[in-house]
C-alpha positions in Angstrom: 15.0 -2.7 -21.3 12.2 -2.2 -23.5 14.7 -2.3 -26.5 15.6 -5.8 -25.2 11.5 -7.2 -26.1 11.0 -8.9 -29.2 9.0 -7.1 -31.8 5.8 -9.2 -30.6 5.7 -8.6 -27.1 2.8 -8.1 -25.1 2.4 -5.9 -22.6 0.0 -6.1 -19.5 -0.8 -2.8 -17.4 -2.4 -3.8 -14.3 -4.6 -0.8 -12.8 -4.2 1.1 -15.9 -6.2 4.2 -14.8 -3.4 4.7 -12.2 -0.3 3.4 -14.1 -0.6 5.4 -17.4 -0.9 8.8 -15.6 2.2 7.7 -13.8 4.3 7.0 -17.0 3.2 10.4 -17.9 4.3 12.0 -14.9 8.1 10.7 -14.5 8.9 12.6 -17.6 7.0 15.7 -17.1 8.0 15.4 -13.1 12.1 14.9 -14.1 11.6 18.0 -16.4 10.3 20.4 -14.2 12.8 19.6 -11.4 15.9 19.9 -13.7 14.5 23.0 -15.8 14.9 25.1 -12.8 18.5 23.6 -11.8 19.8 24.2 -15.3 18.1 27.7 -15.9 20.4 28.8 -12.5 23.1 27.0 -13.2 23.3 24.4 -10.3 23.2 21.7 -13.5 24.4 21.3 -16.8 22.1 21.5 -19.8 23.3 17.9 -20.6 21.3 16.8 -17.5 18.1 17.3 -19.3 19.1 14.1 -21.4 19.4 11.8 -18.8 16.0 11.4 -18.3 12.8 8.8 -18.8 11.1 8.3 -21.8 8.3 10.8 -22.4 4.7 9.6 -23.4 5.1 9.4 -27.0 8.5 7.6 -26.8 7.0 5.2 -24.5 3.9 4.6 -27.1 6.4 4.0 -29.5 8.1 0.7 -28.0 4.4 -0.8 -27.3 3.7 -3.3 -30.1 0.3 -4.8 -28.4 -1.2 -4.2 -25.2 -3.9 -4.9 -22.3 -5.1 -2.5 -20.2 -6.7 -4.1 -16.9 -8.7 -1.9 -14.8 -12.4 -1.6 -13.1 -12.6 2.2 -13.9 -10.3 2.9 -17.3 -9.1 5.9 -18.1 -9.8 8.3 -21.0 -6.8 7.4 -22.3 -7.4 3.5 -22.4 -11.0 4.3 -23.7 -9.5 6.1 -26.5 -7.1 4.1 -27.9 -8.6 0.7 -27.1 -9.5 -1.3 -30.1 -11.6 -3.7 -28.3 -13.4 -3.8 -24.8 -13.9 -6.9 -22.5 -15.7 -6.7 -19.6 -15.2 -9.3 -16.7 -17.7 -8.3 -14.1 -18.9 -12.2 -13.4 -17.1 -13.6 -10.6 -16.2 -17.1 -10.1 -17.6 -16.7 -6.7 -21.1 -15.8 -8.2 -20.8 -12.5 -5.7 -22.7 -9.6 -6.9 -21.5 -5.8 -6.6 -22.4 -4.7 -3.3 -25.9 -2.8 -3.0 -25.5 1.3 -2.3 -27.4 3.2 0.0 -27.2 7.2 -0.1 -28.2 8.7 3.7 -28.2 12.3 4.8 -25.0 14.0 6.7 -27.2 15.1 9.3 -26.2 12.5 12.4 -24.0 10.5 10.1 -21.7 9.6 12.8 -24.2 8.1 15.1 -25.7 6.1 12.3 -22.2 5.0 11.4 -21.5 3.6 14.8 -25.0 2.0 14.7 -24.0 0.1 11.3 -20.7 -0.6 12.8 -22.2 -2.2 16.2 -24.3 -4.6 13.8 -21.5 -5.8 11.7 -19.5 -6.2 15.0 -22.3 -8.5 16.4 -21.6 -10.8 13.3 -18.1 -10.9 13.3 -17.6 -8.7 10.0 -15.6 -5.8 9.0 -16.0 -2.4 8.4 -13.8 0.2 6.1 -14.7 3.8 6.5 -13.3 6.4 4.0 -12.9 10.1 5.0 -11.6 12.9 3.0 -8.6 14.1 5.2 -6.1 12.6 7.6 -7.6 14.8 10.6 -10.7 13.4 10.1 -9.8 9.8 10.2 -7.8 10.3 13.3 -10.6 12.3 14.9 -13.1 9.6 13.8 -10.7 6.9 14.8 -10.5 8.2 18.4 -14.4 8.6 18.7 -15.0 5.0 17.9 -12.3 3.7 20.0 -13.8 5.7 22.9 -17.0 4.2 22.1 -15.4 0.7 22.7 -15.0 -0.1 18.8 -11.9 -1.9 18.3 -10.6 0.8 15.4 -7.6 2.0 13.7 -7.0 4.8 10.8 -4.6 3.9 7.8 -3.0 7.1 6.0 0.1 7.9 4.0 1.9 8.8 7.4 2.4 5.2 8.4 4.7 3.1 6.4 4.2 0.6 4.2 4.9 -2.5 6.3 2.9 -0.7 9.3 -0.2 -0.3 6.7 0.0 -4.3 6.0 0.2 -5.1 9.7 -2.9 -3.3 10.1 -4.8 -4.5 7.5 -3.8 -8.3 8.6 -4.9 -7.4 12.1 -8.2 -6.1 10.6 -8.8 -9.6 9.1 -7.6 -11.3 12.4 -10.3 -9.3 14.3 -7.8 -7.3 16.1 -9.6 -4.6 14.9 -13.3 -4.2 13.6 -12.8 -0.8 11.7 -9.8 0.8 9.7 -10.8 4.3 8.8 -8.8 5.6 6.2 -8.4 8.3 3.3 -7.3 7.1 -0.3 -5.5 3.9 0.7 -9.0 1.8 0.8 -9.0 1.5 -2.8 -7.3 -0.5 -5.6 -5.7 -3.9 -4.4 -7.4 -4.3 -1.2 -9.0 -7.9 -1.0 -10.5 -8.4 2.4 -13.2 -10.9 2.2 -14.1 -10.3 6.0 -15.2 -6.8 4.8 -19.2 -6.4 4.4 -19.5 -2.6 5.0 -17.8 0.4 3.4 -19.2 3.8 4.5 -18.2 6.6 2.5 -18.2 10.2 4.6 -18.9 13.2 2.6 -19.4 11.3 -0.8 -21.1 14.5 -2.4 -17.9 16.5 -1.9 -16.8 16.5 -5.6 -13.1 16.2 -6.0 -10.2 13.4 -7.0 -11.1 11.5 -3.9 -15.0 11.8 -4.8 -14.7 11.1 -8.5 -16.5 8.7 -10.2 -13.4 6.3 -10.8 -12.8 6.8 -6.8 -16.1 5.9 -5.6 -16.4 2.9 -7.9 -13.0 1.5 -6.9 -14.3 2.4 -3.1 -17.5 0.2 -3.6 -15.2 -2.4 -4.8 -13.9 -3.1 -1.3 -17.4 -4.5 -0.3 -17.6 -6.8 -3.1 -15.6 -9.6 -1.7 -18.6 -10.6 0.9 -21.9 -12.1 -0.2 -23.7 -9.5 2.1 -21.7 -6.8 1.3 -22.7 -3.3 1.2 -22.1 0.4 1.1 -23.2 3.8 2.8 -22.7 7.0 0.9 -23.5 9.9 3.3 -24.4 12.7 1.3 -26.9 15.7 0.9 -27.2 15.6 -2.9 -26.5 13.5 -5.6 -23.3 14.7 -7.6 -22.5 13.5 -11.0 -19.9 11.2 -9.7 -22.2 9.5 -7.4 -25.0 8.9 -10.5 -21.8 7.2 -12.2 -21.1 5.3 -9.5 -24.4 4.2 -8.6 -25.4 3.5 -12.2 -22.5 1.7 -13.0 -22.7 -0.4 -9.9 -26.5 -1.2 -10.6 -25.6 -2.1 -14.2 -23.2 -4.6 -13.2 -25.3 -5.9 -10.5 -28.0 -6.6 -13.2 -25.7 -8.5 -15.3 -24.0 -10.6 -12.4 -27.6 -11.6 -11.0 -28.9 -12.8 -14.2 -25.7 -14.8 -14.9 -26.3 -16.4 -11.5 -29.9 -17.2 -12.0 -29.0 -18.5 -15.8 -26.4 -20.9 -14.3 -27.9 -21.6 -11.2 -25.0 -19.9 -9.2 -25.6 -19.6 -5.2 -23.1 -16.6 -4.1 -20.5 -17.8 -1.7 -17.6 -15.7 0.0 -14.3 -17.4 -0.6 -11.9 -18.6 2.7 -8.6 -16.7 2.0 -5.7 -17.7 4.2 -4.5 -14.7 6.1 -0.8 -14.6 5.3 1.7 -12.6 7.4 3.5 -11.0 4.6 5.3 -8.4 7.0 7.0 -11.2 8.6 8.1 -12.6 5.0 9.4 -9.0 4.5 11.3 -9.1 7.6 12.8 -12.3 7.3 14.7 -10.9 4.0 16.1 -8.4 6.3 19.4 -8.6 8.1 19.8 -11.4 10.8 22.4 -12.1 13.1 25.0 -14.5 11.8 27.2 -16.7 13.5 31.2 -16.4 13.5 33.9 -16.9 15.9 36.7 -14.1 15.9 39.7 -15.7 17.8 41.6 -12.6 18.8 42.9 -12.8 22.2 46.3 -14.1 21.6 47.0 -12.0 18.6 49.6 -8.5 19.1 47.6 -5.3 19.1 49.5 -4.3 15.5 48.1 -7.5 14.0 44.5 -7.1 15.3 44.9 -3.3 14.2 45.7 -4.5 10.6 43.1 -7.2 10.5 40.5 -4.4 11.2 41.4 -2.2 8.8 41.7 -5.3 6.1 38.0 -6.3 7.3 37.0 -2.9 6.8 38.0 -2.7 3.3 36.5 -6.0 2.7 33.4 -4.7 4.0 33.3 -1.8 1.8 34.0 -3.6 -1.2 31.2 -6.1 -0.5 28.8 -3.4 0.1 29.8 -1.6 -2.9 29.3 -5.1 -5.0 25.7 -4.9 -3.2 26.7 -8.1 -1.2 24.9 -6.8 1.7 25.1 -10.2 3.6 28.9 -10.8 3.5 29.0 -6.5 4.1 26.7 -7.2 7.4 29.0 -10.5 8.5 32.4 -8.7 8.1 30.9 -5.5 9.9 30.2 -8.0 12.9 33.3 -9.5 12.6 35.1 -5.9 12.8 32.8 -4.9 15.8 34.1 -8.2 17.6 37.9 -7.1 17.0 37.4 -3.6 18.4 35.9 -5.1 21.3 39.1 -7.2 22.0 41.1 -4.1 20.9 39.7 -1.6 23.6 38.8 -4.4 26.1 36.2 -3.9 28.8 36.2 -0.5 28.4 34.6 -0.4 24.9 33.3 2.7 24.0 29.3 3.0 23.9 29.4 4.0 20.1 31.1 1.1 19.4 28.8 -1.2 21.6 25.8 0.4 19.8 27.2 -0.9 16.4 27.0 -4.2 17.3 23.2 -4.3 18.2 21.1 -5.6 15.3 18.9 -2.8 14.0 15.2 -4.4 14.2 11.8 -2.8 13.6 9.8 -2.1 16.8 6.6 -4.2 17.8 4.9 -0.9 18.4 5.6 2.5 17.0 4.6 5.7 18.1 1.9 7.5 16.2 0.6 11.0 16.2 -0.7 12.1 19.3 1.5 10.3 21.5 -0.6 6.6 20.7 0.9 3.6 19.7 -0.3 1.6 16.6 -2.2 -0.6 18.9 -4.3 2.0 20.6 -3.6 4.3 23.5 -0.9 4.8 26.0 
């Protein structure tokens, strides 16, 4: 695709601190997987040639590029010829204040802060280090009467969208997560972000990760972040200094231009419903097969199955689904009332259930 762009094309890389490593990882991951297969004779050596671009080849296709990130990585900072800071928000909202509190009694303190936000009809995000911690904390909050839900990689994408929508609607007051409560989350109702074990250095508590997590509270005029830690790590110091620097710039700009911070009113769209509308829906059709001879009925079934497979190969899935349903109806006529259960199940539309079983025998809406 890159070969078809004109020489003066412009590339925008959103969330470049994640996207650039992924470009590197495509080639490295493909090579690592195939190398072993080729060495042991499971694939021909030519398989190594069918690969993604390596990063040097990718750079060779780039003419001019704009990296967009709140926490640019080392590559972007090294190659950038010009840095433009966009830290002034049209709403005038400042980056949130950040408190550092000791880990002793952190759960009780967290619960107190959560209840305070619930009284004000505001929402809370809590980040932990492991899935087990997220689930256990969610269980505890639910036992304390808090409408809470956890969010991690074992929950499928559509389910995550539903959980975040329900958080905004007030079905939940708290969402406990790990690494998903970062880039791309725009939740104006969230006024508090709590970071547990903030002093545990690592990928989830690096300087960039902490800045991204802090930013989830930057959509609310009363946004605030609480880090629970017993010491100030280098990553925490970087995140605190960067947040305070931005607050100073934003505050000075507001004073100079007479801007009063004001939260936005963002429509709560049900993206999940829109995605599900794309999925297959029952189509209206009629099959007049009652008066057909059995031989003709069998011939029609074979012909329709051929058309169905052809449509599927051509990626015309709507027509393939329609033909499939016609085949099911014809088979129903062919076998009469004694249709086998295996055929009967083919006629049922596959739909995503409203409630899904989660770990520990729970449903997404809470305990059974």
